[in-house]
Steps between C-alpha positions, in 0.01 A plus 500: 500500500676794664661483840678759712737410792528733792574519870430705810794481748597175317158333555464411134207443271402406149241747364261358239293767317160341424290800405231289332488239782596210272783323686427171676738548791508143640688391811751308271565810294562721802730241658700470176527880447628543855742212492855634493639205305226417243324834476562872537533487879294708737330512840163548331299591191312826446229471233380837367128498425229762478302550822141397533210728591558489875841668488568868489812442284555394144737213575490187720816331637449124475781378724618139525765361734787293355321176587198609292277588792292816489590777752288786613765771492872567441651838591826470298305355216258789504787742460636307203148473354453877526843573349414269207166682435679833479790367297266338249284818463188350662507759785655852533763561759355584842207368702258232382304203632577132448251221581625203706333206673545694827309797350596810314840649574616855417850521366722799418786459259797743537750629239788319667330163437382447855134437580285571805215256566203558724496154654169535690472434869747273680275326754666335802265206568675317786819333611648164407831310483711404202724187520818607325821304493414315820390806693154632587480874430202706603350760274193682390253376239454781250250517215627718208246354260698179541606322820825562687666390819755774574746415780738751658796313645826588680676220317669615176268434211805391298548205734179313402478217249198575274556217255232313700147648520422647840231326706187689592154456655284361224183597688600865503640487146288240310630627160863518601696808604798718412753500786719799571799507735586852611790671680461856631815688387396825666178689551339521151743261335440123463667209337286212361523155343192329371367157407215543252230238474507332161849633422757454782743756622502806270731804474211717606123505566311823474199403710747334743680830558167666580410212736844532662454870578149433629630226724784713634252781576254257662773377731531858625125548530489731201285505193674789314862536389753462224820310440750403238528127447827344377444179307745277317424682177513864622298741706141624504309756711173418668247720679214370712195679636171363642323505162766415238872446424740599225804332349759687301787335313667435167344326201744389231415359156783278387411340163222432257452239230274228362407158635544212262154384399593125470648514852184667635261265321690192625428609855123488454 
């Protein structure tokens, strides 16, 4: 059983090629793979399977959070997924379509190893408050195929304790929410930390960077714009317009190997 380990701005993933759709990817197996002491260690798992008839692409990104839960979309994961497809010879360098639970996404791989994702529309759906480290911080609810509460704050994002899950309105976010804390460095430049549902604080979150830029723009009454976003693991560039958004950043493949069959079978 082949695996590949990769990351996008240090948001890391285990890639599992499953071209014949044979793997039984249980919650226990995902949790073990992502565990940094008893497994390979990752923020999530990307299973590579062929797309069904409803998709315009050949490949479907089956993404699981580190706790085993299924997620609709992952921007950093999509870049790693696209980079794997090109590296493995499944797709030529350039533009192609990947199926996700949030719909088809067009990706463009570049010779320098970076990838640009069409992330689909970033829809601002309302306002809410996140309870973070004893403070209530207002922000915008943003749908990027998955739910976000993106909060611009004047307090340094480095000052918050994100070892405890932020509180949120369960009526507005019945399936949980990713919470972003954002500082505006200057016009067109943001800094972000993120608590991802099902994972905890991560070094980066691709959909979270898109939600952060959409929230920053919404606070100014704008629906179009672009910004760089500094995250703990690096920097990405996001563009937003009324119909779609794009995310450009690095995608790094670190290692490949084989899972031990007896270890895998014991987790069934």
